[in-house]
Every structure is written in C-alpha cells, then in structure tokens.
mmJSON file of the N, C-alpha and C atoms, coordinates in Angstrom:
{"data_MODEL":{"atom_site":{
"group_PDB":["ATOM","ATOM","ATOM","ATOM","ATOM","ATOM","ATOM","ATOM","ATOM","ATOM","ATOM","ATOM","ATOM","ATOM","ATOM","ATOM","ATOM","ATOM","ATOM","ATOM","ATOM","ATOM","ATOM","ATOM","ATOM","ATOM","ATOM","ATOM","ATOM","ATOM","ATOM","ATOM","ATOM","ATOM","ATOM","ATOM","ATOM","ATOM","ATOM","ATOM","ATOM","ATOM","ATOM","ATOM","ATOM","ATOM","ATOM","ATOM","ATOM","ATOM","ATOM","ATOM","ATOM","ATOM","ATOM","ATOM","ATOM","ATOM","ATOM","ATOM","ATOM","ATOM","ATOM","ATOM","ATOM","ATOM","ATOM","ATOM","ATOM","ATOM","ATOM","ATOM","ATOM","ATOM","ATOM","ATOM","ATOM","ATOM","ATOM","ATOM","ATOM","ATOM","ATOM","ATOM","ATOM","ATOM","ATOM","ATOM","ATOM","ATOM","ATOM","ATOM","ATOM","ATOM","ATOM","ATOM","ATOM","ATOM","ATOM","ATOM","ATOM","ATOM","ATOM","ATOM","ATOM","ATOM","ATOM","ATOM","ATOM","ATOM","ATOM","ATOM","ATOM","ATOM","ATOM","ATOM","ATOM","ATOM","ATOM","ATOM","ATOM","ATOM","ATOM","ATOM","ATOM","ATOM","ATOM","ATOM","ATOM","ATOM","ATOM","ATOM","ATOM","ATOM","ATOM","ATOM","ATOM","ATOM","ATOM","ATOM","ATOM","ATOM","ATOM","ATOM","ATOM","ATOM","ATOM","ATOM","ATOM","ATOM","ATOM","ATOM","ATOM","ATOM","ATOM","ATOM","ATOM","ATOM","ATOM","ATOM","ATOM","ATOM","ATOM","ATOM","ATOM","ATOM","ATOM","ATOM","ATOM","ATOM","ATOM","ATOM","ATOM","ATOM","ATOM","ATOM","ATOM","ATOM","ATOM","ATOM","ATOM","ATOM","ATOM","ATOM","ATOM","ATOM","ATOM","ATOM","ATOM","ATOM","ATOM","ATOM","ATOM","ATOM","ATOM","ATOM","ATOM","ATOM","ATOM","ATOM","ATOM","ATOM","ATOM","ATOM","ATOM","ATOM","ATOM","ATOM","ATOM","ATOM","ATOM","ATOM","ATOM","ATOM","ATOM","ATOM","ATOM","ATOM","ATOM","ATOM","ATOM","ATOM","ATOM","ATOM","ATOM","ATOM","ATOM","ATOM","ATOM","ATOM","ATOM"],
"id":[1,2,3,4,5,6,7,8,9,10,11,12,13,14,15,16,17,18,19,20,21,22,23,24,25,26,27,28,29,30,31,32,33,34,35,36,37,38,39,40,41,42,43,44,45,46,47,48,49,50,51,52,53,54,55,56,57,58,59,60,61,62,63,64,65,66,67,68,69,70,71,72,73,74,75,76,77,78,79,80,81,82,83,84,85,86,87,88,89,90,91,92,93,94,95,96,97,98,99,100,101,102,103,104,105,106,107,108,109,110,111,112,113,114,115,116,117,118,119,120,121,122,123,124,125,126,127,128,129,130,131,132,133,134,135,136,137,138,139,140,141,142,143,144,145,146,147,148,149,150,151,152,153,154,155,156,157,158,159,160,161,162,163,164,165,166,167,168,169,170,171,172,173,174,175,176,177,178,179,180,181,182,183,184,185,186,187,188,189,190,191,192,193,194,195,196,197,198,199,200,201,202,203,204,205,206,207,208,209,210,211,212,213,214,215,216,217,218,219,220,221,222,223,224,225,226,227,228,229,230,231],
"type_symbol":["N","C","C","N","C","C","N","C","C","N","C","C","N","C","C","N","C","C","N","C","C","N","C","C","N","C","C","N","C","C","N","C","C","N","C","C","N","C","C","N","C","C","N","C","C","N","C","C","N","C","C","N","C","C","N","C","C","N","C","C","N","C","C","N","C","C","N","C","C","N","C","C","N","C","C","N","C","C","N","C","C","N","C","C","N","C","C","N","C","C","N","C","C","N","C","C","N","C","C","N","C","C","N","C","C","N","C","C","N","C","C","N","C","C","N","C","C","N","C","C","N","C","C","N","C","C","N","C","C","N","C","C","N","C","C","N","C","C","N","C","C","N","C","C","N","C","C","N","C","C","N","C","C","N","C","C","N","C","C","N","C","C","N","C","C","N","C","C","N","C","C","N","C","C","N","C","C","N","C","C","N","C","C","N","C","C","N","C","C","N","C","C","N","C","C","N","C","C","N","C","C","N","C","C","N","C","C","N","C","C","N","C","C","N","C","C","N","C","C","N","C","C","N","C","C","N","C","C","N","C","C"],
"label_atom_id":["N","CA","C","N","CA","C","N","CA","C","N","CA","C","N","CA","C","N","CA","C","N","CA","C","N","CA","C","N","CA","C","N","CA","C","N","CA","C","N","CA","C","N","CA","C","N","CA","C","N","CA","C","N","CA","C","N","CA","C","N","CA","C","N","CA","C","N","CA","C","N","CA","C","N","CA","C","N","CA","C","N","CA","C","N","CA","C","N","CA","C","N","CA","C","N","CA","C","N","CA","C","N","CA","C","N","CA","C","N","CA","C","N","CA","C","N","CA","C","N","CA","C","N","CA","C","N","CA","C","N","CA","C","N","CA","C","N","CA","C","N","CA","C","N","CA","C","N","CA","C","N","CA","C","N","CA","C","N","CA","C","N","CA","C","N","CA","C","N","CA","C","N","CA","C","N","CA","C","N","CA","C","N","CA","C","N","CA","C","N","CA","C","N","CA","C","N","CA","C","N","CA","C","N","CA","C","N","CA","C","N","CA","C","N","CA","C","N","CA","C","N","CA","C","N","CA","C","N","CA","C","N","CA","C","N","CA","C","N","CA","C","N","CA","C","N","CA","C","N","CA","C","N","CA","C","N","CA","C","N","CA","C","N","CA","C","N","CA","C"],
"label_alt_id":[null,null,null,null,null,null,null,null,null,null,null,null,null,null,null,null,null,null,null,null,null,null,null,null,null,null,null,null,null,null,null,null,null,null,null,null,null,null,null,null,null,null,null,null,null,null,null,null,null,null,null,null,null,null,null,null,null,null,null,null,null,null,null,null,null,null,null,null,null,null,null,null,null,null,null,null,null,null,null,null,null,null,null,null,null,null,null,null,null,null,null,null,null,null,null,null,null,null,null,null,null,null,null,null,null,null,null,null,null,null,null,null,null,null,null,null,null,null,null,null,null,null,null,null,null,null,null,null,null,null,null,null,null,null,null,null,null,null,null,null,null,null,null,null,null,null,null,null,null,null,null,null,null,null,null,null,null,null,null,null,null,null,null,null,null,null,null,null,null,null,null,null,null,null,null,null,null,null,null,null,null,null,null,null,null,null,null,null,null,null,null,null,null,null,null,null,null,null,null,null,null,null,null,null,null,null,null,null,null,null,null,null,null,null,null,null,null,null,null,null,null,null,null,null,null,null,null,null,null,null,null],
"label_comp_id":["UNK","UNK","UNK","UNK","UNK","UNK","UNK","UNK","UNK","UNK","UNK","UNK","UNK","UNK","UNK","UNK","UNK","UNK","UNK","UNK","UNK","UNK","UNK","UNK","UNK","UNK","UNK","UNK","UNK","UNK","UNK","UNK","UNK","UNK","UNK","UNK","UNK","UNK","UNK","UNK","UNK","UNK","UNK","UNK","UNK","UNK","UNK","UNK","UNK","UNK","UNK","UNK","UNK","UNK","UNK","UNK","UNK","UNK","UNK","UNK","UNK","UNK","UNK","UNK","UNK","UNK","UNK","UNK","UNK","UNK","UNK","UNK","UNK","UNK","UNK","UNK","UNK","UNK","UNK","UNK","UNK","UNK","UNK","UNK","UNK","UNK","UNK","UNK","UNK","UNK","UNK","UNK","UNK","UNK","UNK","UNK","UNK","UNK","UNK","UNK","UNK","UNK","UNK","UNK","UNK","UNK","UNK","UNK","UNK","UNK","UNK","UNK","UNK","UNK","UNK","UNK","UNK","UNK","UNK","UNK","UNK","UNK","UNK","UNK","UNK","UNK","UNK","UNK","UNK","UNK","UNK","UNK","UNK","UNK","UNK","UNK","UNK","UNK","UNK","UNK","UNK","UNK","UNK","UNK","UNK","UNK","UNK","UNK","UNK","UNK","UNK","UNK","UNK","UNK","UNK","UNK","UNK","UNK","UNK","UNK","UNK","UNK","UNK","UNK","UNK","UNK","UNK","UNK","UNK","UNK","UNK","UNK","UNK","UNK","UNK","UNK","UNK","UNK","UNK","UNK","UNK","UNK","UNK","UNK","UNK","UNK","UNK","UNK","UNK","UNK","UNK","UNK","UNK","UNK","UNK","UNK","UNK","UNK","UNK","UNK","UNK","UNK","UNK","UNK","UNK","UNK","UNK","UNK","UNK","UNK","UNK","UNK","UNK","UNK","UNK","UNK","UNK","UNK","UNK","UNK","UNK","UNK","UNK","UNK","UNK","UNK","UNK","UNK","UNK","UNK","UNK"],
"label_asym_id":["A","A","A","A","A","A","A","A","A","A","A","A","A","A","A","A","A","A","A","A","A","A","A","A","A","A","A","A","A","A","A","A","A","A","A","A","A","A","A","A","A","A","A","A","A","A","A","A","A","A","A","A","A","A","A","A","A","A","A","A","A","A","A","A","A","A","A","A","A","A","A","A","A","A","A","A","A","A","A","A","A","A","A","A","A","A","A","A","A","A","A","A","A","A","A","A","A","A","A","A","A","A","A","A","A","A","A","A","A","A","A","A","A","A","A","A","A","A","A","A","A","A","A","A","A","A","A","A","A","A","A","A","A","A","A","A","A","A","A","A","A","A","A","A","A","A","A","A","A","A","A","A","A","A","A","A","A","A","A","A","A","A","A","A","A","A","A","A","A","A","A","A","A","A","A","A","A","A","A","A","A","A","A","A","A","A","A","A","A","A","A","A","A","A","A","A","A","A","A","A","A","A","A","A","A","A","A","A","A","A","A","A","A","A","A","A","A","A","A","A","A","A","A","A","A","A","A","A","A","A","A"],
"label_entity_id":["1","1","1","1","1","1","1","1","1","1","1","1","1","1","1","1","1","1","1","1","1","1","1","1","1","1","1","1","1","1","1","1","1","1","1","1","1","1","1","1","1","1","1","1","1","1","1","1","1","1","1","1","1","1","1","1","1","1","1","1","1","1","1","1","1","1","1","1","1","1","1","1","1","1","1","1","1","1","1","1","1","1","1","1","1","1","1","1","1","1","1","1","1","1","1","1","1","1","1","1","1","1","1","1","1","1","1","1","1","1","1","1","1","1","1","1","1","1","1","1","1","1","1","1","1","1","1","1","1","1","1","1","1","1","1","1","1","1","1","1","1","1","1","1","1","1","1","1","1","1","1","1","1","1","1","1","1","1","1","1","1","1","1","1","1","1","1","1","1","1","1","1","1","1","1","1","1","1","1","1","1","1","1","1","1","1","1","1","1","1","1","1","1","1","1","1","1","1","1","1","1","1","1","1","1","1","1","1","1","1","1","1","1","1","1","1","1","1","1","1","1","1","1","1","1","1","1","1","1","1","1"],
"label_seq_id":[1,1,1,2,2,2,3,3,3,4,4,4,5,5,5,6,6,6,7,7,7,8,8,8,9,9,9,10,10,10,11,11,11,12,12,12,13,13,13,14,14,14,15,15,15,16,16,16,17,17,17,18,18,18,19,19,19,20,20,20,21,21,21,22,22,22,23,23,23,24,24,24,25,25,25,26,26,26,27,27,27,28,28,28,29,29,29,30,30,30,31,31,31,32,32,32,33,33,33,34,34,34,35,35,35,36,36,36,37,37,37,38,38,38,39,39,39,40,40,40,41,41,41,42,42,42,43,43,43,44,44,44,45,45,45,46,46,46,47,47,47,48,48,48,49,49,49,50,50,50,51,51,51,52,52,52,53,53,53,54,54,54,55,55,55,56,56,56,57,57,57,58,58,58,59,59,59,60,60,60,61,61,61,62,62,62,63,63,63,64,64,64,65,65,65,66,66,66,67,67,67,68,68,68,69,69,69,70,70,70,71,71,71,72,72,72,73,73,73,74,74,74,75,75,75,76,76,76,77,77,77],
"pdbx_PDB_ins_code":[null,null,null,null,null,null,null,null,null,null,null,null,null,null,null,null,null,null,null,null,null,null,null,null,null,null,null,null,null,null,null,null,null,null,null,null,null,null,null,null,null,null,null,null,null,null,null,null,null,null,null,null,null,null,null,null,null,null,null,null,null,null,null,null,null,null,null,null,null,null,null,null,null,null,null,null,null,null,null,null,null,null,null,null,null,null,null,null,null,null,null,null,null,null,null,null,null,null,null,null,null,null,null,null,null,null,null,null,null,null,null,null,null,null,null,null,null,null,null,null,null,null,null,null,null,null,null,null,null,null,null,null,null,null,null,null,null,null,null,null,null,null,null,null,null,null,null,null,null,null,null,null,null,null,null,null,null,null,null,null,null,null,null,null,null,null,null,null,null,null,null,null,null,null,null,null,null,null,null,null,null,null,null,null,null,null,null,null,null,null,null,null,null,null,null,null,null,null,null,null,null,null,null,null,null,null,null,null,null,null,null,null,null,null,null,null,null,null,null,null,null,null,null,null,null,null,null,null,null,null,null],
"Cartn_x":[0.837,0.0,0.874,0.352,1.095,1.204,2.293,2.506,2.791,2.288,2.573,3.833,4.774,6.01,6.422,7.336,7.882,7.54,7.636,7.437,6.012,5.068,3.686,3.398,4.379,4.172,3.771,3.328,2.981,1.492,0.665,-0.786,-1.371,-0.843,-1.347,-2.059,-2.276,-2.961,-2.044,-0.768,0.203,1.18,1.006,1.842,3.287,3.547,4.91,5.876,5.384,6.292,6.184,5.532,5.378,6.701,7.694,8.984,9.981,9.521,10.396,11.179,12.508,13.396,13.449,14.035,14.18,14.977,15.837,16.625,15.86,14.654,13.847,14.0,14.821,14.969,13.808,13.426,12.393,13.083,12.991,13.624,12.69,13.246,12.4,12.008,12.767,12.499,12.254,11.594,11.225,12.447,13.435,14.595,15.38,15.667,16.419,15.639,14.326,13.486,13.531,13.346,13.367,14.735,15.801,17.147,17.433,16.759,16.959,16.478,15.565,15.042,15.719,16.63,17.28,18.262,18.181,19.151,20.418,21.548,22.812,23.05,23.292,23.586,22.37,21.191,20.005,19.501,19.662,19.211,19.952,20.004,20.727,19.995,20.773,20.187,19.422,18.345,17.564,18.279,18.202,18.745,17.643,17.934,16.916,15.663,15.806,14.642,14.202,12.999,12.483,11.941,12.547,12.006,10.716,9.852,8.626,9.006,8.619,9.053,8.583,7.495,6.983,7.798,8.568,9.339,10.565,11.164,12.374,12.139,10.935,10.651,9.358,9.457,8.246,7.398,6.109,5.188,5.034,5.793,5.743,4.417,3.773,2.487,1.479,1.394,0.43,0.76,2.044,2.44,2.162,2.444,2.216,0.732,-0.088,-1.529,-2.075,-1.583,-2.048,-1.589,-0.327,0.207,-0.454,-0.81,-1.394,-2.911,-3.512,-4.97,-5.5,-4.724,-5.162,-5.337,-4.542,-4.664,-5.972,-6.534,-7.804,-8.996,-8.715,-9.76,-10.396,-11.286,-12.062,-11.221,-10.062,-9.242,-8.771,-8.666,-8.162,-9.231,-10.478,-11.557,-12.025],
"Cartn_y":[-1.194,0.0,1.247,2.335,3.592,4.213,4.903,5.566,7.03,7.874,9.299,9.528,10.28,10.603,12.011,12.568,13.871,14.925,16.178,17.301,17.394,16.744,16.771,15.67,14.843,13.766,12.476,11.514,10.193,10.013,10.867,10.836,9.465,8.826,7.509,7.518,8.708,8.818,8.689,8.39,8.251,9.41,10.409,11.603,11.326,10.196,9.9,9.685,9.342,9.108,10.168,11.291,12.331,12.99,12.977,13.595,12.558,11.637,10.628,11.248,11.105,11.684,10.788,11.277,10.438,9.152,9.177,7.996,7.022,7.41,6.541,6.781,7.767,8.112,9.007,8.948,9.836,10.891,12.152,13.26,13.758,14.147,14.651,16.116,16.88,18.31,18.761,19.898,20.445,20.816,21.496,21.974,20.809,19.785,18.636,17.934,17.832,17.205,17.996,19.314,20.154,20.124,20.149,20.114,18.811,17.723,16.447,16.504,17.413,17.556,18.681,19.399,20.552,20.102,20.696,20.437,21.217,20.551,21.189,22.45,23.541,24.793,25.561,24.964,25.636,26.708,26.486,27.44,27.162,28.12,27.886,26.884,26.151,25.197,25.949,25.346,25.948,25.758,26.769,26.678,26.258,26.324,25.899,26.769,28.053,28.935,28.984,28.555,28.51,29.881,30.551,31.844,31.64,32.612,32.533,32.74,31.839,31.936,33.197,33.779,34.966,36.214,36.18,37.355,37.54,36.47,36.564,36.647,36.355,36.304,37.053,38.321,39.097,38.425,38.395,37.808,36.306,35.682,34.222,33.72,34.499,34.042,33.853,34.809,34.708,33.529,33.346,32.221,30.89,30.821,29.578,29.258,30.261,30.014,29.547,30.117,29.7,28.278,27.964,26.634,25.561,25.897,24.915,24.84,25.7,25.701,24.347,23.629,22.317,21.351,21.521,20.647,20.872,22.051,22.359,22.064,21.642,21.414,20.042,19.727,18.489,17.217,17.287,16.079,15.505,16.358,15.915,15.969,16.026,16.077,14.698],
"Cartn_z":[0.0,0.0,0.0,-0.497,-0.574,0.815,1.045,2.318,2.084,2.974,2.918,3.733,3.179,3.878,3.513,4.282,3.955,4.974,4.56,5.46,5.991,5.348,5.821,6.832,7.161,8.122,7.438,8.236,7.708,7.471,8.072,7.898,8.199,9.252,9.624,10.974,11.532,12.805,14.012,13.794,14.881,14.808,15.65,15.6,16.01,16.646,17.097,15.948,14.751,13.629,12.53,12.831,11.818,11.436,12.324,12.016,11.493,10.646,10.055,8.908,8.958,7.949,6.711,5.619,4.432,4.708,5.728,6.072,6.967,7.406,8.245,9.734,10.127,11.542,11.958,13.221,13.748,14.601,14.17,14.89,15.994,17.144,18.224,18.066,17.266,17.151,15.724,15.604,14.295,13.469,14.084,13.332,12.738,13.528,13.014,11.908,12.068,11.048,9.748,9.835,8.634,7.974,8.761,8.197,7.461,7.838,7.157,5.708,5.401,4.041,3.262,3.905,3.288,2.222,1.055,-0.001,0.329,0.334,0.706,-0.121,0.547,-0.121,-0.595,-0.566,-1.081,-0.124,1.164,2.16,3.459,4.357,5.611,6.494,7.282,8.22,9.295,9.781,10.857,12.18,13.011,14.357,15.308,16.621,17.59,17.577,17.271,17.183,15.722,15.462,14.091,13.709,12.715,12.29,11.496,11.572,10.782,9.323,8.412,7.019,6.311,6.752,6.078,6.405,7.493,7.861,6.973,6.529,5.722,4.234,3.798,2.369,2.072,1.704,1.411,0.33,0.57,-0.398,-0.261,0.654,0.74,1.292,2.154,2.701,1.578,0.67,-0.427,-1.336,-1.659,-2.517,-1.826,-0.532,0.208,0.281,0.548,0.629,-0.714,-1.794,-3.12,-3.432,-3.097,-3.398,-2.534,-1.309,-0.389,-0.491,-1.282,-1.402,-1.847,-2.646,-3.109,-1.939,-0.871,0.293,1.03,0.862,1.513,0.599,-0.628,-1.615,-1.486,-2.385,-2.325,-2.45,-3.071,-3.244,-1.908,-0.881,0.41,1.499,1.119,2.119,2.494],
"occupancy":[1.0,1.0,1.0,1.0,1.0,1.0,1.0,1.0,1.0,1.0,1.0,1.0,1.0,1.0,1.0,1.0,1.0,1.0,1.0,1.0,1.0,1.0,1.0,1.0,1.0,1.0,1.0,1.0,1.0,1.0,1.0,1.0,1.0,1.0,1.0,1.0,1.0,1.0,1.0,1.0,1.0,1.0,1.0,1.0,1.0,1.0,1.0,1.0,1.0,1.0,1.0,1.0,1.0,1.0,1.0,1.0,1.0,1.0,1.0,1.0,1.0,1.0,1.0,1.0,1.0,1.0,1.0,1.0,1.0,1.0,1.0,1.0,1.0,1.0,1.0,1.0,1.0,1.0,1.0,1.0,1.0,1.0,1.0,1.0,1.0,1.0,1.0,1.0,1.0,1.0,1.0,1.0,1.0,1.0,1.0,1.0,1.0,1.0,1.0,1.0,1.0,1.0,1.0,1.0,1.0,1.0,1.0,1.0,1.0,1.0,1.0,1.0,1.0,1.0,1.0,1.0,1.0,1.0,1.0,1.0,1.0,1.0,1.0,1.0,1.0,1.0,1.0,1.0,1.0,1.0,1.0,1.0,1.0,1.0,1.0,1.0,1.0,1.0,1.0,1.0,1.0,1.0,1.0,1.0,1.0,1.0,1.0,1.0,1.0,1.0,1.0,1.0,1.0,1.0,1.0,1.0,1.0,1.0,1.0,1.0,1.0,1.0,1.0,1.0,1.0,1.0,1.0,1.0,1.0,1.0,1.0,1.0,1.0,1.0,1.0,1.0,1.0,1.0,1.0,1.0,1.0,1.0,1.0,1.0,1.0,1.0,1.0,1.0,1.0,1.0,1.0,1.0,1.0,1.0,1.0,1.0,1.0,1.0,1.0,1.0,1.0,1.0,1.0,1.0,1.0,1.0,1.0,1.0,1.0,1.0,1.0,1.0,1.0,1.0,1.0,1.0,1.0,1.0,1.0,1.0,1.0,1.0,1.0,1.0,1.0,1.0,1.0,1.0,1.0,1.0,1.0],
"B_iso_or_equiv":[0.0,0.0,0.0,0.0,0.0,0.0,0.0,0.0,0.0,0.0,0.0,0.0,0.0,0.0,0.0,0.0,0.0,0.0,0.0,0.0,0.0,0.0,0.0,0.0,0.0,0.0,0.0,0.0,0.0,0.0,0.0,0.0,0.0,0.0,0.0,0.0,0.0,0.0,0.0,0.0,0.0,0.0,0.0,0.0,0.0,0.0,0.0,0.0,0.0,0.0,0.0,0.0,0.0,0.0,0.0,0.0,0.0,0.0,0.0,0.0,0.0,0.0,0.0,0.0,0.0,0.0,0.0,0.0,0.0,0.0,0.0,0.0,0.0,0.0,0.0,0.0,0.0,0.0,0.0,0.0,0.0,0.0,0.0,0.0,0.0,0.0,0.0,0.0,0.0,0.0,0.0,0.0,0.0,0.0,0.0,0.0,0.0,0.0,0.0,0.0,0.0,0.0,0.0,0.0,0.0,0.0,0.0,0.0,0.0,0.0,0.0,0.0,0.0,0.0,0.0,0.0,0.0,0.0,0.0,0.0,0.0,0.0,0.0,0.0,0.0,0.0,0.0,0.0,0.0,0.0,0.0,0.0,0.0,0.0,0.0,0.0,0.0,0.0,0.0,0.0,0.0,0.0,0.0,0.0,0.0,0.0,0.0,0.0,0.0,0.0,0.0,0.0,0.0,0.0,0.0,0.0,0.0,0.0,0.0,0.0,0.0,0.0,0.0,0.0,0.0,0.0,0.0,0.0,0.0,0.0,0.0,0.0,0.0,0.0,0.0,0.0,0.0,0.0,0.0,0.0,0.0,0.0,0.0,0.0,0.0,0.0,0.0,0.0,0.0,0.0,0.0,0.0,0.0,0.0,0.0,0.0,0.0,0.0,0.0,0.0,0.0,0.0,0.0,0.0,0.0,0.0,0.0,0.0,0.0,0.0,0.0,0.0,0.0,0.0,0.0,0.0,0.0,0.0,0.0,0.0,0.0,0.0,0.0,0.0,0.0,0.0,0.0,0.0,0.0,0.0,0.0],
"pdbx_formal_charge":[null,null,null,null,null,null,null,null,null,null,null,null,null,null,null,null,null,null,null,null,null,null,null,null,null,null,null,null,null,null,null,null,null,null,null,null,null,null,null,null,null,null,null,null,null,null,null,null,null,null,null,null,null,null,null,null,null,null,null,null,null,null,null,null,null,null,null,null,null,null,null,null,null,null,null,null,null,null,null,null,null,null,null,null,null,null,null,null,null,null,null,null,null,null,null,null,null,null,null,null,null,null,null,null,null,null,null,null,null,null,null,null,null,null,null,null,null,null,null,null,null,null,null,null,null,null,null,null,null,null,null,null,null,null,null,null,null,null,null,null,null,null,null,null,null,null,null,null,null,null,null,null,null,null,null,null,null,null,null,null,null,null,null,null,null,null,null,null,null,null,null,null,null,null,null,null,null,null,null,null,null,null,null,null,null,null,null,null,null,null,null,null,null,null,null,null,null,null,null,null,null,null,null,null,null,null,null,null,null,null,null,null,null,null,null,null,null,null,null,null,null,null,null,null,null,null,null,null,null,null,null],
"auth_seq_id":[1,1,1,2,2,2,3,3,3,4,4,4,5,5,5,6,6,6,7,7,7,8,8,8,9,9,9,10,10,10,11,11,11,12,12,12,13,13,13,14,14,14,15,15,15,16,16,16,17,17,17,18,18,18,19,19,19,20,20,20,21,21,21,22,22,22,23,23,23,24,24,24,25,25,25,26,26,26,27,27,27,28,28,28,29,29,29,30,30,30,31,31,31,32,32,32,33,33,33,34,34,34,35,35,35,36,36,36,37,37,37,38,38,38,39,39,39,40,40,40,41,41,41,42,42,42,43,43,43,44,44,44,45,45,45,46,46,46,47,47,47,48,48,48,49,49,49,50,50,50,51,51,51,52,52,52,53,53,53,54,54,54,55,55,55,56,56,56,57,57,57,58,58,58,59,59,59,60,60,60,61,61,61,62,62,62,63,63,63,64,64,64,65,65,65,66,66,66,67,67,67,68,68,68,69,69,69,70,70,70,71,71,71,72,72,72,73,73,73,74,74,74,75,75,75,76,76,76,77,77,77],
"auth_comp_id":["UNK","UNK","UNK","UNK","UNK","UNK","UNK","UNK","UNK","UNK","UNK","UNK","UNK","UNK","UNK","UNK","UNK","UNK","UNK","UNK","UNK","UNK","UNK","UNK","UNK","UNK","UNK","UNK","UNK","UNK","UNK","UNK","UNK","UNK","UNK","UNK","UNK","UNK","UNK","UNK","UNK","UNK","UNK","UNK","UNK","UNK","UNK","UNK","UNK","UNK","UNK","UNK","UNK","UNK","UNK","UNK","UNK","UNK","UNK","UNK","UNK","UNK","UNK","UNK","UNK","UNK","UNK","UNK","UNK","UNK","UNK","UNK","UNK","UNK","UNK","UNK","UNK","UNK","UNK","UNK","UNK","UNK","UNK","UNK","UNK","UNK","UNK","UNK","UNK","UNK","UNK","UNK","UNK","UNK","UNK","UNK","UNK","UNK","UNK","UNK","UNK","UNK","UNK","UNK","UNK","UNK","UNK","UNK","UNK","UNK","UNK","UNK","UNK","UNK","UNK","UNK","UNK","UNK","UNK","UNK","UNK","UNK","UNK","UNK","UNK","UNK","UNK","UNK","UNK","UNK","UNK","UNK","UNK","UNK","UNK","UNK","UNK","UNK","UNK","UNK","UNK","UNK","UNK","UNK","UNK","UNK","UNK","UNK","UNK","UNK","UNK","UNK","UNK","UNK","UNK","UNK","UNK","UNK","UNK","UNK","UNK","UNK","UNK","UNK","UNK","UNK","UNK","UNK","UNK","UNK","UNK","UNK","UNK","UNK","UNK","UNK","UNK","UNK","UNK","UNK","UNK","UNK","UNK","UNK","UNK","UNK","UNK","UNK","UNK","UNK","UNK","UNK","UNK","UNK","UNK","UNK","UNK","UNK","UNK","UNK","UNK","UNK","UNK","UNK","UNK","UNK","UNK","UNK","UNK","UNK","UNK","UNK","UNK","UNK","UNK","UNK","UNK","UNK","UNK","UNK","UNK","UNK","UNK","UNK","UNK","UNK","UNK","UNK","UNK","UNK","UNK"],
"auth_asym_id":["A","A","A","A","A","A","A","A","A","A","A","A","A","A","A","A","A","A","A","A","A","A","A","A","A","A","A","A","A","A","A","A","A","A","A","A","A","A","A","A","A","A","A","A","A","A","A","A","A","A","A","A","A","A","A","A","A","A","A","A","A","A","A","A","A","A","A","A","A","A","A","A","A","A","A","A","A","A","A","A","A","A","A","A","A","A","A","A","A","A","A","A","A","A","A","A","A","A","A","A","A","A","A","A","A","A","A","A","A","A","A","A","A","A","A","A","A","A","A","A","A","A","A","A","A","A","A","A","A","A","A","A","A","A","A","A","A","A","A","A","A","A","A","A","A","A","A","A","A","A","A","A","A","A","A","A","A","A","A","A","A","A","A","A","A","A","A","A","A","A","A","A","A","A","A","A","A","A","A","A","A","A","A","A","A","A","A","A","A","A","A","A","A","A","A","A","A","A","A","A","A","A","A","A","A","A","A","A","A","A","A","A","A","A","A","A","A","A","A","A","A","A","A","A","A","A","A","A","A","A","A"],
"auth_atom_id":["N","CA","C","N","CA","C","N","CA","C","N","CA","C","N","CA","C","N","CA","C","N","CA","C","N","CA","C","N","CA","C","N","CA","C","N","CA","C","N","CA","C","N","CA","C","N","CA","C","N","CA","C","N","CA","C","N","CA","C","N","CA","C","N","CA","C","N","CA","C","N","CA","C","N","CA","C","N","CA","C","N","CA","C","N","CA","C","N","CA","C","N","CA","C","N","CA","C","N","CA","C","N","CA","C","N","CA","C","N","CA","C","N","CA","C","N","CA","C","N","CA","C","N","CA","C","N","CA","C","N","CA","C","N","CA","C","N","CA","C","N","CA","C","N","CA","C","N","CA","C","N","CA","C","N","CA","C","N","CA","C","N","CA","C","N","CA","C","N","CA","C","N","CA","C","N","CA","C","N","CA","C","N","CA","C","N","CA","C","N","CA","C","N","CA","C","N","CA","C","N","CA","C","N","CA","C","N","CA","C","N","CA","C","N","CA","C","N","CA","C","N","CA","C","N","CA","C","N","CA","C","N","CA","C","N","CA","C","N","CA","C","N","CA","C","N","CA","C","N","CA","C","N","CA","C","N","CA","C","N","CA","C","N","CA","C","N","CA","C"],
"pdbx_PDB_model_num":[1,1,1,1,1,1,1,1,1,1,1,1,1,1,1,1,1,1,1,1,1,1,1,1,1,1,1,1,1,1,1,1,1,1,1,1,1,1,1,1,1,1,1,1,1,1,1,1,1,1,1,1,1,1,1,1,1,1,1,1,1,1,1,1,1,1,1,1,1,1,1,1,1,1,1,1,1,1,1,1,1,1,1,1,1,1,1,1,1,1,1,1,1,1,1,1,1,1,1,1,1,1,1,1,1,1,1,1,1,1,1,1,1,1,1,1,1,1,1,1,1,1,1,1,1,1,1,1,1,1,1,1,1,1,1,1,1,1,1,1,1,1,1,1,1,1,1,1,1,1,1,1,1,1,1,1,1,1,1,1,1,1,1,1,1,1,1,1,1,1,1,1,1,1,1,1,1,1,1,1,1,1,1,1,1,1,1,1,1,1,1,1,1,1,1,1,1,1,1,1,1,1,1,1,1,1,1,1,1,1,1,1,1,1,1,1,1,1,1,1,1,1,1,1,1,1,1,1,1,1,1]
}}}
C-alpha cells in the first residue's frame, strides 16, 4: 500500500512518527526534522529557534496560501 512521507508527516494517525526523515529516523524536534530535508547549499540550516518563514521572504504568505490551497480542496476532504 502507498505511504505518505515527507514534510507533511505520515498521515497515519500516529503523531509519534510524523517527524520521520528520508533515512527513516524519527527526529524529536522540528529543526532537526526540517534540516533532514534541506538540499545542501540551497538554504541555511535551521537553528533551535524557528524563524517565521513569512518574515524573511516578502510575499511568501500569499504564494504559500495559493500553493497549499489544493490541500484544503475536495481532493483531500
């Protein structure tokens, strides 16, 4: 059967494994989990304090809401 994986979690009803990395490890914190998906050199690694993504990238809230609108649509209801 197909499995959901990645930054959106596992979507299996068990929140304990939502921070599973591409290598199959389960990270205890958000920063380590997000850094596991970071492409080397593409962006800086997250530190212990997670900055709000909209503060560093003007216009990102609007782009994110438009891109994620499909998740709120009928396909995922």
